[in-house]
Structures are given as C-alpha cells and as structure tokens.
N, C-alpha and C positions, 0 to 999 in steps of 0.2 A: 767479709768486706772490710771497709775502713773502721767500722765500730767494733768488729771483732779484734782487730788489731790494737785498737785503743784499750779495749777491755783486757787484752793479754799484757799490754805494757802496764796497765794499772795493777794487775795482779803480780807482775814481775816486780814492780817497785815495792809493793806492800810485802811480798815475800822476802825480797832482798833486805828490807829493813828488819823484818822479824829474825831472819837468819843472823844478821849482823849483831842484833841485840842478844840473841842467844849465845853467840860466840863471846861477846864482851863480858856477859854475866858468867858463863861457864869458866872463863880463864881467869876470873877474878879482877879484870880491869874495872868493872863496875861492882862494887861491894854488895853482898847480899843484904846488908843493912839498909842499903839505898834502894835497890831494885833486884827483883828475882827474875829468872830466866822465863821467857814466854811459855816454855814446856811446863815449867812448875806452876805458873799461873793456871794453865789449862788443867793440870792434875788437881790443883786445889778447887778449881771451879767444879770439876766432876765430883769430887768428894762432897762439896757443899750441896750440889743439887741432888746427888744420891742420898745424902743423909736427911735431906728435906728440912734441914734446921733454918733455912732462910726462906721457906715457902711464904710464911706470914709477911715478912718484909718485902718480898717480891710483890705479892698481891697488893700490899699497902701502896707501894710506890706506883704500880702500874694503874691502880685505881685512881690515884691523884693525877697521874699524867693524862689518862683518858678524860677526866673531868675538866682539866685545864685545856686540853686540845679542843674538846667539844665547845667550851665557852669561848675560846679564842677564835675558833673558825666561824661559829655562828655570830658572835659578837662583832668580830672583825669584818665579816661580809656585811652585816647590817649597817655598821658605822661607815664603812667604805662606800656602799651604795648611797647613803644619805649624803656624805660629803661630795660624792661625784655629782649629785643632782643640784648642788649649790656651788657654782664656780667661784664666787666671791669668798665663801667659807673655806673652799679648798685652798685658794691663794693665801689666805690668812694662816692655815694650819700647816701648809707644806714645810715651812722651816722647822716647826716643832717635830714633825714626823722625821725629817732628815736627821735631827740630832737626838732622837728619842733614846737610842741605845747607849748614848754616852752618859745617861743618868745612872747614878749608884743606887739601884733599887734596894739592895740589902741594907743600906743605911737607914731605911725606914722600917726595918723589921720590927722595932718596938711598937710602932704605930699599928702595924698589922696585928700584932699580938693583942693590943688593946681593942681593936675593931672586931677581930675574929676569934680571939682566944688562942690558946695553946692547942694545936691539933690540926686537923685537915684544912679547915677554912683558910687559915693564913697561908699554908703551903700552896694550896691551889690558887689562891689569889696572886702569889708571886709568879706562879707558872703562867697564869693568864696575862699578867703584865708583860712577861717576856714574849709571849706568842701573839698577842692580839694585834700589835702594830705591824708585824710582818704580814699578817693577813689583810689588814687595812691597805697597806701599800700594794700588795698583790691585787686586791680588788680594784683599786683605783687604775693600776696599770691594765688589767684585764679589761675594764670598761672603756679605756682609752682606745683599745684595739678593736672594738666592735665597729663593724662597717656602718657608716653614717646612714645608709639607706634603711637599715634596720631600725635606727633610732627615729628616722622620719616616718617610717611606717607606724611605729607606736604613737607618734604625734597625730598621724592621720586618723588613727582609730581613737584618739582622745583618751589614751591611757594615762593614769596618774603615775607619780613616781614609784609607788610600790608595785603596782600592776606591771609597769614597764620593766622594772628590775627583775620581777619573777618570771614573766612570760616571754620577754624578749632578750634582755641583757644577760640574765643568768645562763640560759642554754648556750648562747653564743660565747660566753666568757669562761665556761667550765674548763677547757683545756688549760687556759693560762692561770686559772685559780689554783691549779695544783702546786705551782711554785710557792704560793703562800701557805698552802696546806702542809707541804713538806717542811717549810721553815717553821711554821707553828709547832709541828711535832718536835723538831730538833730543840727550839727554844723552850718548849714546855718541859722537855726532859731536863735541860740545863737548869731551869728555874726551880723545878720540883726537887731534883737530887741536891742541888745546892742548898735549897731552903731546908731540907731534912737534916743537913749538917748542923744547923744551928737552932732549929725550931721544932724538932720532932723527938720523940722517944721510940720511934719505930720507923721502918723503911730502909731502903737500900742506902741512902744518904747517911742515916743515923748509924747503920751497921758498918759502913766504910769508915766513918769518924771514929766509932768506938774501936774498931780493930786497929786503926792508926794510933790512937791514944794508948792502946795496950801492947803496942809493938808487934802486932799479929799480921805480919806482912802477907802470909799465905792467904788469910781470909780477905784482907784488904784488896790485894792485887786480883784475887779470884773474882770478887764481887765487881771490881772495876772492869775486868775483862768481860764479865756478863753484860754490864751496861753498854759497853762498846759494841759487842756483837749484836745485842738486841736492837740498839738504835741503827746500827748498819744495815741489818736485815730488814727492819721496817722501812727505812729510807730507800733501800734499793727496790723493794717491792712497789712503793709508790712511784718511784722514778720510772720503772718499767711500765706501770699502768699509765703514767703521764705520757710517755712516748707512744703508746698505742693510740691514746686519745688524740694526740697531735697529728699522727699519721691519718687517723680516720677523719678528723677535722680538716685536714688538707685535701683529702679527696673529695 
C-alpha cells in the first residue's frame, strides 16, 4: 500500500545517497583524508567488531545511554504529569520548554565535573538534560489528547492527581508517549556520545575522538557507522511498535 511505497522511496533515497558517496570517494573527488567510502567504513566496522577491541567502549556507552534514557523517561513523565495537573504552572513554564534546546548545555560541563566528578555521573547527567524535556513535552501533549470523559470519570471517583495519572491518564496516553520515548532515546544518544568526546576516558565518543586526533580515519568512521546503524535500528523498532499501538488504540 501507500506505506510500502513510502518505505521503498525512503530506501531508494538512502541507497542513492550511499552510492553517490561511494562514487565520489572512489573517484578521488572527495579525498580519503576527509572521508572514506561507505564500503570501507563497513569493512573497518566488521574488523573492529570481530577483533572485539571496542567491546568495552560499546558496553560503556550503551550503559550510559540506557541510564540516561530511563532517567529521562521516568523523570520526564513524572514532571510532565505534575505540570499538566497545574494549568497556571504550565502557562508559566511553556516558554522555557519551547526554548529549552537553544541552551548550550556543553558550556556547563565544568560545573557537571565539579558536581559529579570525572566519569559516568556527568555524562549521564548531560544525556538526561538532553532527553528529559522531550519526554516532558510529549507527556503534556499526550495528556492533552485524553478524552475529557475519562478525566471527568476520575473526578467522579475522587482520584488524586497521582492516582488519576497512573490509573486513567497513563493507559490512555501510552500510544502518544512513544513520541517522547523515541526522542528521549535519540537525544540521550546525542548527549552521551558528545559528552564522551570531552569528559570521558572510555566509551564510543572517546574512541571516535581519539581516532580523529590520531588521523585513524578507518576506526573513526567505522565507529561512527556503528553508532548510526545502532540508533537507526533502535528507532525503527520503537517506531514500528508505536504504529501497532496506534492502530490498536484506534480500534
């Protein structure tokens, strides 16, 4: 149907971009000192994975991302539910939420080092800062779409804000919360990998930065390809799950 055609066109665009990049790199139009061909990236990635020399860094980064995602989703939902329960508070906070991602978080990394020290704490904190507001905004949007009859039913049963959020609002809003969940994953990856560039001595971000500083393009682009593929696969899985929930919720 229409979605299969959209998927085919999406694959065609991505495939065309990869082929064009391969040709440009192979013909020397793009220097190898700047960018290596996608096929070479894939070869270097296979060598890295089969040699298992990056296993510790991959585990370190994935652990940081999972911690950041969990804290972002749980904290973002709790904060979003609280804000939604107080309309005046929401009106006061809305402008700050709208402009939140214009803030230069990495300018505060010396403060995070002082608060959390060098290591996982500061990196996870930056990942949470990136992901939590996406979940807050998604929670507010999801709660706005809850049918009013359900909210009135909760009032008839004299439920408090916490009980109403858990027993009425959350089950009805779950399909729409997936948007915030997906964005929290993407932003957490961005925050963690970027933080590892400047605040870590291990992890994928550190390894990519180290390879860049030592002119090791093969390792650098191989690890970058791994991050891109990993995020794409995770995002696609949750996107498919979200579509199934929306279809079920629609029925």
